[in-house]
C-alpha positions in Angstrom: -31.0 10.0 13.8 -28.2 12.4 13.2 -25.5 12.9 15.8 -26.7 15.4 18.4 -30.4 15.0 17.4 -33.0 13.5 19.7 -36.3 12.1 18.5 -39.5 12.1 20.4 -39.5 8.3 20.7 -36.1 8.4 22.3 -37.2 11.1 24.7 -40.1 8.9 25.9 -37.8 5.9 26.0 -35.7 7.7 28.6 -38.7 9.0 30.5 -38.5 12.6 29.3 -42.0 14.1 29.0 -41.4 17.9 29.0 -39.5 20.2 26.7 -38.7 23.9 27.1 -38.3 25.4 23.7 -36.1 28.5 23.8 -37.1 31.5 21.6 -33.7 33.1 21.2 -32.6 36.2 19.3 -28.8 36.9 19.2 -27.4 39.8 21.1 -26.5 41.5 17.8 -30.2 42.0 17.2 -30.7 44.1 20.3 -32.1 47.6 19.4 -32.7 46.3 15.9 -35.0 43.3 15.2 -34.8 41.2 18.4 -38.6 41.4 18.9 -39.3 40.2 15.4 -36.7 37.4 15.6 -38.2 36.2 18.9 -41.7 36.4 17.5 -40.6 34.3 14.6 -39.0 31.7 17.0 -42.2 31.5 18.9 -44.2 31.0 15.7 -41.8 28.2 14.6 -42.2 26.5 18.0 -45.9 26.7 17.9 -46.1 25.4 14.3 -43.7 22.5 15.1 -45.9 21.4 18.0 -49.0 21.7 15.8 -47.3 19.6 13.1 -47.0 16.7 15.5 -50.1 16.7 17.6 -49.9 13.0 18.2 -46.5 13.5 20.0 -46.6 17.0 21.4 -48.8 19.5 23.2 -48.2 23.2 23.8 -48.8 23.8 27.5 -48.7 26.9 29.6 -49.7 25.6 33.1 -48.7 22.9 35.5 -52.1 21.3 34.9 -51.3 21.3 31.2 -48.1 19.5 31.9 -49.9 16.8 33.9 -52.6 16.4 31.2 -50.0 16.1 28.5 -48.2 13.4 30.5 -51.5 11.5 31.0 -52.1 11.6 27.2 -48.5 10.3 26.5 -47.5 13.5 24.8 -44.4 15.7 25.1 -45.4 18.8 27.1 -43.9 21.7 25.2 -43.3 25.0 26.9 -41.9 28.3 25.5 -39.3 30.4 27.1 -37.6 33.6 26.0 -33.8 33.8 26.3 -32.7 37.4 26.8 -34.5 40.5 27.9 -33.4 42.3 24.8 -36.1 40.2 23.1 -38.9 42.3 24.6 -37.4 45.6 23.3 -38.0 47.5 26.6 -41.8 47.1 26.0 -44.3 45.7 28.5 -46.8 45.4 25.6 -44.4 43.0 23.8 -44.0 41.0 27.1 -47.8 40.7 27.3 -48.0 39.5 23.7 -45.3 36.9 24.2 -47.2 35.7 27.3 -50.4 35.5 25.2 -48.5 33.4 22.6 -47.4 30.9 25.3 -44.1 32.1 26.7 -43.7 31.3 30.4 -40.2 32.3 31.3 -37.8 35.0 30.5 -34.1 35.2 31.2 -33.1 38.8 31.3 -29.4 39.1 30.5 -28.8 35.7 29.0 -25.6 36.6 27.1 -26.1 40.4 26.6 -25.8 43.6 28.5 -29.2 45.2 28.6 -29.6 48.8 29.8 -32.5 48.3 32.2 -31.6 45.1 34.0 -27.9 44.6 34.4 -24.8 43.2 32.8 -23.6 39.9 31.5 -19.9 38.9 32.1 -18.0 36.2 30.4 -17.6 34.1 33.6 -20.8 34.8 35.4 -24.0 36.7 34.8 -23.9 39.8 37.0 -27.6 39.9 36.9 -29.8 36.9 36.1 -33.4 36.6 36.7 -35.7 33.8 35.7 -39.4 33.8 36.3 -41.0 30.4 35.9 -44.6 29.9 37.0 -44.5 32.8 39.4 -41.2 31.9 41.1 -38.7 34.7 41.0 -35.0 34.2 41.5 -32.7 37.2 41.5 -29.0 36.7 42.0 -27.7 40.3 41.6 -28.9 43.3 39.7 -29.6 47.0 39.2 -32.7 48.8 39.9 -34.1 50.8 37.0 -37.8 51.9 37.0 -38.5 49.8 34.0 -37.0 46.8 35.7 -39.2 47.3 38.8 -42.3 47.5 36.7 -41.3 44.5 34.7 -40.8 42.4 37.8 -44.1 43.4 39.2 -46.0 42.7 36.0 -44.3 39.3 35.5 -44.6 38.0 39.0 -48.2 39.2 39.6 -50.0 39.3 36.3 -48.3 37.7 33.3 -46.0 34.9 33.9 -47.9 32.4 36.0 
């Protein structure tokens, strides 16, 4: 393998059985095509997993992770890096969930108007929702932010 690349066989050799694939759109795409770029990343992840069904399985639940492990497959989960990727739309969030996304970092490396700010040294606001667990370090309270947290923690992101 090339330097910096890891193959599935090597992952299993070192007892790795789970991979979070990050759907990432650069900050420069905010207010432009971040939603499309994120959708294309999710599409790529899903097609990659489907291309290697003997080695990988797309999973969206803890039970799916356990089942994948029992079958000797790499459990593949999708996450979204950066709240700008949802374009301030709960409909987009719901669609990303339907496509398999199970976590969202809000400010990753960008300032976003409804959640908070990113600073070079530390994220002023950082929120991750993984399987219903919410971690908030610091933040601002916009109405959209409050609705987003409610929807993600109760309805969408298990």
